[in-house]
N, C-alpha and C positions, 0 to 999 in steps of 0.2 A: 463645697466644687463651686467656680470657677466655670459657669454657664456662658459667659458674656466672654471671656479670654476665650473658651473654645468653640463660642460657634464665628468666631476673628477666626479665628487657625484652621477651621473649617474653611469658611468663605474666601481666606487666600490659598488654601492648596488647589480650592475648585477652581480658582480664578490663573493660578497658574496653570495647573491642568488644561483649562482652557487656550492660553498661550502659547504655550507647546503646542498643542494639534492643533490651530492656525497658521504656527510658524512650521511645523513640519510638513499640512500640505501647502504651504505657499512655496517651499522652498524646492518641494515635487513639482510642484506644476511652472514654477520659472527655472528649475535648471538640471530635471530628471532624478539628479541623486543628493541631490542636497541633504534632502529629508532623514536618506540614510542614514550620512555621514550626521545629522543632527544624532541621530538615536545613538550611533558609534562613540560619540564623543562626551552621549550623557551616561553611560554607561562605565568608558575609562575613568571619568573624571566623579562619579557618584560614593566614593568613597574620600572625598576634600568635603573639609568644612563646609558649610556652606557659609561663606563670606563674598566682600568682593573679589576676592584675590582667586578665589572657585570661579568667579564671572570672566576675570582676564587670562587666565589660562585655558578656561575653556574656549573663550573665542580665540585666542591662541589655536590652540591644538583642532579645532577646526578647521581653521582657513588654511592650515600646516595639511591634512588627512585630505581636504577638499581639495587643493593644490596639486597632491601628489597623484589624488584619484583621479582628477582631469585629464591631468599630461599624461600619466603612463597607463593606468589602465585602461580608464575607457576606450582609449584606442585599439587595446587588443580584444576588448571586450564586443567592441563596434562589426569586427569582423563575422561574429558569430553569425550578424543579419545583414549580411554584405554593404554594409555602411563604412566609409572611411571618411575621415577627417582635412577640411580644406585650410592646406598651408600655404598662408601668404606668400603673392608672389608680388613681383614689381609693376605686373598689370590687373591681377585680380587682387580685390583685398575688401575684409570687411570693415561697413562703415562708423564699426564700435566696439570696440573691445567688450562693449558686454554680450556680443555675438559670441566671443570664444569664453569669455569668461560664466557663458550661462549654456556650457556646451549646446548651441544650436549650428554648429558649425559640422553637421555627418549628411554624408550624401550615399550615393551607390557612384560606386565605379562608371558605372557610363554618364550620369551627370556631372562628377568629379571633368572626365576627359573634354564630355561639352561645352562647362564653365570655361576648362583652363583652354578650349578651342577658340570660340564665341571671345574670349575680351584679348583674346593676343591675338586673332585677325584685328580687331577695334586700335589697339594699338598698333599696329603696323601701320592703320590706315593713317591713324590720327596717333603720331608718333608723342609719346608722351601720354597718352590718355589713358586711366584706371581706372575699369570695374569695378565699380562698388556689389560686393552682394548684402542682403539683411537675414533674415533667417533663411532658413535650410531646415534641417531635419537634426532631432536628439538621437544619442548613438543606440540605443539600445530599442529593443523589440520595434515591430511593425505596425502597431496598433496603439502606442501611447502618443498621445495630442501633442504636439507643442503649441500650448495655449500663449495668445490666444486666436490663433490661427486653426481652420475645422477640420484644412489636410496637414503637409507637412508631419505624415508620421514615417512611411515606408523610405526616405532618402533621394526619390525621385521628383522633389519638389525643391525650386529654390530660388529668393526674392531677388532678382537685380532693378538697381536706381537707374533712374536716369540720368543724365550727364548733363553739367552743367559746365560752363563757360565765366569767362568775366568779361570786359569790355575788349580785349583784346586778343579773345580767343584762347586763352590759357585755361585749362580744364582745375575746375574747380568740385571737391565732393557735395553732396546734397545737402541744402539747407536745412533737414531735421538732422540731430545727432546718433539720432538712434535708426534716420533713414525713412521710417515711416511717419504721417501726422502732416508732414506738409505737401497739401494737394494745388495740384495744376487748374485750378478754376475753370468750368466752363467760359469759355467767351462769348459773347452775346453769337446768336444764330448756332451752338453749337450744343449739342443734346448734353441737357445737365439727368445725368442719370443719377444723381442722390437725389434732387427734387423728386422724380418720378419715383422710388423707391419709397422718398419718405412720406408720400401721397399714399402708396400703400402698406402702408405702417412698419415699415422697420425703420423702427426708429435709430438702429444702432449702427448704421450704413457708415456713416462720418467716427464713428466712437474713436476712430483711434489718432483722430489729430490731439486729444485727450496727451496721449503720450508722449508727447512734442512741444508741449507747452512754450519753450524758450525758443524756440526756434524763427531765426529770419534769415528770410531770402540776403538782406544787405544788398553783395552787389555780384549776386548771382545772376546768371543769364540763362534758362532751360536751352541748354542747346541742341534747336531741332534737327539740324543734319548727320551728327553723331546719334541722336535717339531715335531715330527714322531708317540710318544704317544698320542698327544692333538692330530693330525689327526686323528691318529688312534681311539681313544675316539669319536669323532665325530662320526663315522659311527654308536658308536652303542645306539645312544640317536636320538629315533624316530622323536622328534619335530623338528631337525633339518633338514632341507631339500635340503641346499644347500652350499656348500665351493665352495670361489672363492680363486684360488691360480694359481701364475706361470707355467706352463708346469712345466719346470726343478727342479722346489723346490721339485711338488710331487716324479718328479724321484728322484732325492736324497734322499730324505725322506725316499723311498723303499715301500709308502704307493699309494694304488689303490683303491678306492670302485668308486659306481656309482653318490655319492653323490661330490666329487671332478670335478668343471666342471673349463673353460676358460672361461674368462669373455667377453672375443673378447676385437677387436683391438679398438673397439672408448671406450671404458674404459682405464684407466692406470693401470700401472704397479702394480701388488700383488707379487712382491717379495718381502717386506717389512713388508708384513701382509695377515693373512687371513681373507675372508669377509665371514662369514658368518650368512645362514637365517633362519626362524621358518617356518614354517606351518601356 
């Protein structure tokens, strides 16, 4: 009996099983439904011979099923939990297509109405201005976390980007390709909350920086006037109950109202976006 061959075969099967489990968990964490689509794909192609063609067919099948499910099934299922998909408009758009691809663009009808209203007002106030949103929530269930966020479960939370312009005042999108990770660092005399949180032992407070390693500010200028206008406008919207932002950003913008809160050192930095919540 070929004991060595049997042992090698066992190790290969075990490693493949571990890889499939990790892939399932990763796809589930990133997209909520990717793991289920992976299982369905594996069931369908289980009868195929184990060769390169099976891998190719399986990959194509996964993409097709995932695309159909995300485009047609999820919007219908999301209604069971009071969520709906944010559809891009001329004044409200995702910063990254990955937000749509990973199903992180679902909110309650109340949040959707507030986001559309605020972004439309900004577009009217500063003609041609686009408000970019980052992560919202996944479509299914009110308890499933939208990692790496601690919240973003119920559809009542949405992250909005700061505004950027060129030297002539024309609107530009935020520096980071996914929105997160490019921080507007504290200036001299401003509270350095990141340093304070690090002193308290919260070593992951700035970890989102690794999500955007190739982000460059280039010719982008942090548009204080537009960003301050958005923060002031939020105060006029009764349905919006909270906005999380880094203390030095609120100070620099010169805006102060009771809705502006510090998110705590247990969270991550918010000097790359506003986190808003509705009632």
